C-alpha positions, -999 to +999 in steps of 0.1 A: -204-182-802-226-155-818-214-131-846-225-096-852-253-095-878-263-131-872-300-140-871-309-161-840-341-178-829-354-185-794-353-221-785-388-235-787-399-237-751-435-225-752-442-225-789-436-188-793-414-179-822-389-151-815-363-139-839-334-115-830-304-100-847-270-098-829-260-062-828-229-062-807-207-087-789-188-072-760-159-095-754-169-129-740-192-114-713-223-099-730-242-097-762-265-070-775-294-081-796-324-064-814-356-083-807-379-083-836-410-091-816-403-065-788-389-039-812-362-031-787-325-035-781-315-058-752-282-068-736-278-103-722-249-121-705-234-146-730-243-177-709-280-167-707-282-159-744-266-192-754-291-211-732-321-192-746-312-187-783-297-207-811-284-196-846-308-201-874-282-222-893-282-248-865-320-248-865-321-255-903-294-282-899-313-300-872-345-299-892-327-312-923-312-341-902-347-350-889-361-350-924-333-373-936-339-395-906-376-398-914-369-409-950-344-437-941 
């Protein structure tokens, strides 16, 4: 699901913006990320990370779809 070097964003739950970079993907079990806000390297199980974070590309795509919807 996530690729090494990909910029990901925490899903907006509490209004806090958190950006991370995927550092390493260890099989299908766990992902190591660098958290820009915490300035630390963290390892999460893949399922937890996919529930908490989304790739920046999907965020931009969803925002663009909402903008198009507003104009129609």
